[in-house]
N, C-alpha and C positions, 0 to 999 in steps of 0.2 A: 504494500500500500504506500502511496505517496500523495501528498497534498501539493497542488500545482496551480499556477495561473498562466495564461498566455497573453503577453503584452498587458499584464495587469487585469485581464479578464478571467474570472474563475470558471466561466462556461467552456471548459476545455473540450467537451464533447462536440462542440460546433466545428472545431478545427481538425478533427481526426476521426478515423474509423478503424477499428481493429478486429482481427480474427485470432485464431489460435496461433497462426504462424507469420502473419504480416500485418502491417499498419500503413495507412495512407495519411499523411499530414499535409495541410494546405499552405503552411507558412514555414519559413526558415526559423526554427526555434530549437537551439541546441539542447536546452534543458528538457523540453518535451521529447525530443528525439531520443536523447540518452535515457530518459525515464522509461520510454516505451521499450527500448532494447533491454534495459536492465530488469525492470519490474515485470514486464509482460513477456519477455523472451521472444520478441518478434523482429523480423526484418522490417525496415522502414523505407517507404517511397515518399519523397517529398515532391508534391506537384499541386497546382491549382486544378480545379475541374470546372470546365465551361467558364474559365476565367475567375472563378470564385475561390477564395481562401477557405470558405466554410464547407470543406469536403465531408464533414460529418453529416451534413444535411443532403449531400449530393450523391453519395454512393451507398450501395448495399453490398455486403460481402459476407462470405464464410470461408472455411478452409479450402473450398473448391475453386473459388474465384471471386470476381468483382463485377457488378453490373452498374452501368452508368447510362444516362440519357444521351441522345445523339447531339447534344450541345457541346460535347467534348471536342477539343481541338486535336489536330494530328500530333502536335508536339506532346501534349498531355498524354495522349493515348500511347505514344511510343514509350514515354517514361514509365507508365503503369505496366505496360506489357513486358518491360525488361525484368519485372519481378513477379508478375501474376497474370493468370488468364483473365481476359476481359471480354465481357459481352456488352454490346451497345443495343439499347432498345429505343424505339421511336415513340415518345409519349409527351403530351403537354405537361404532365405532372413530373417535372424534371427533378424535383428534390427527392430522389429515391431513398436516400438515407432517412428522411423524415417519414416516408410512406411505407417502409418495410421494417419489421423487426424479426431477425432470423438468428438461428445458430446452426450447427451442423446437422441437426435432426429435423428441423421444421421451421415454420414461421407464420406470422400474421401480416396482413397488408391493410392499407387504407381501404375502407369499405367501398369507396367510389372508384377505385382503380379498374381499368378495363381488364376483362378476364384474359384477353390475349397477352397482355403485359405480364399479368400474374403467372400465366402459363410459361412464358419465356424465361422469367426469373426462376421459377420453380424448377424447370427442366435443367437450366444451366447450373444452378447451385445444388441440384440433386436432392431436393427436399420437397415435402408437401407444404404448400402455403394456402392458408384460408383467410378470407376477409374477416376483419374484426376491429374492435376498439379496445383501448385500455383506459379505464376511468372515464369511459364515454368519449374519449378523445380519438379522433381519426388519424392523427399523425403519430402512429404507434411507435415509430423509431425514436421519437423524442420522449414518449411517455413510459418507456421501459428499457431496461438493459438486461438482456438475457445471454448468458454464456452456456457452455456445455455442462456447467456444474451447478449453476444457480441463477437467480434473477431478482431484480428489484424493480418495482413498478409504481406508477402513480398512486398516491394514497386513496384515491376514489375508486380504484379498481374493484369490480364486483366479484363475488364468488364464481359466477359463471365465466367471467373473463379469465380468472386465475385457473379454473379447470381447463379452459381451452388452451391456455399456454402450457399447462402440464401435459395435456394430451398430445399436442402437436410438437412441443419442443423438449419434452422429457425432463423438465425440472419443476421444482416447487418454488414459485416466486413469493417474495414478501413485499408488503407495501412500505414505502418510505420516501424520504426526501433527501436532498443534498444542498450544499451551499446555503445553509441557514434558511431552510424552508422552501427551496425550489422544488416544485413537484414534477417538473419535466426532467426527470432524472437522466434521460439520455443526453441532455445538454451539459451535464455536469460530471458524468462518470465515463471512463474508458476502461473496459474490463475484458479479460478472458479467463480461462480456467486456471491460469498461473498467478494472476494478481490483478490489481486494479489501481488506477490513478483517479483522483477525485479533486474537484475544485477546492481551492485553499480556504474558502469561507465555510466549509462543512464543519459542523459542530461535533463534539465528542459523542453525543447521543446519536446523531445521525450516522457517524462512523461505525458505532456498535451494531446498528441495524443493517447497514450496508455489508459489513463484514459477515454477519450471520446469514444474510440473504445470498451473497455470492460464494460463500464457503461454508455450506451447511454441514 
């Protein structure tokens, strides 16, 4: 576990996305990059996506690869493909990282996403993905952090939503917050089954719940 900020911003989950073996970060930040390598044990690719530094919002990934919208540039794509398999999908809902929450077993997607897009992402990542919400929120990638080991979700998540996560993704998630009450935990936590990074404003009480949720 490590407490971090990026350029003074504790919402570290906006700037990166991680899987079991690699991470994408959207800005040049030596502390974030070294923390990802040391704490999460991943290779790191540094690139913007569709010109945005907020790659946490832009990409969906698991151990099998990464999916991005067709707004990505040739240079960005080359940089990503040097480290990971990449699939490009054509969708107006370009913030795929916000609209999918996945691990290596399954996932949930924004309920309004086109079924063809869900199918493409599902096939490429090798998992079953079902539409859903977390705490009634459609941007599931920001409302939950699910690894292959555990998960933490928006405090308003219902029992039905938790059961769906458990069934699809094979983990029991807990409800919690980070960064002194931020309920969109995906914007504040970067995690895999080896460890986690969390925004520097996270309280001791929040850390206890996050730790129990991600490492049951």
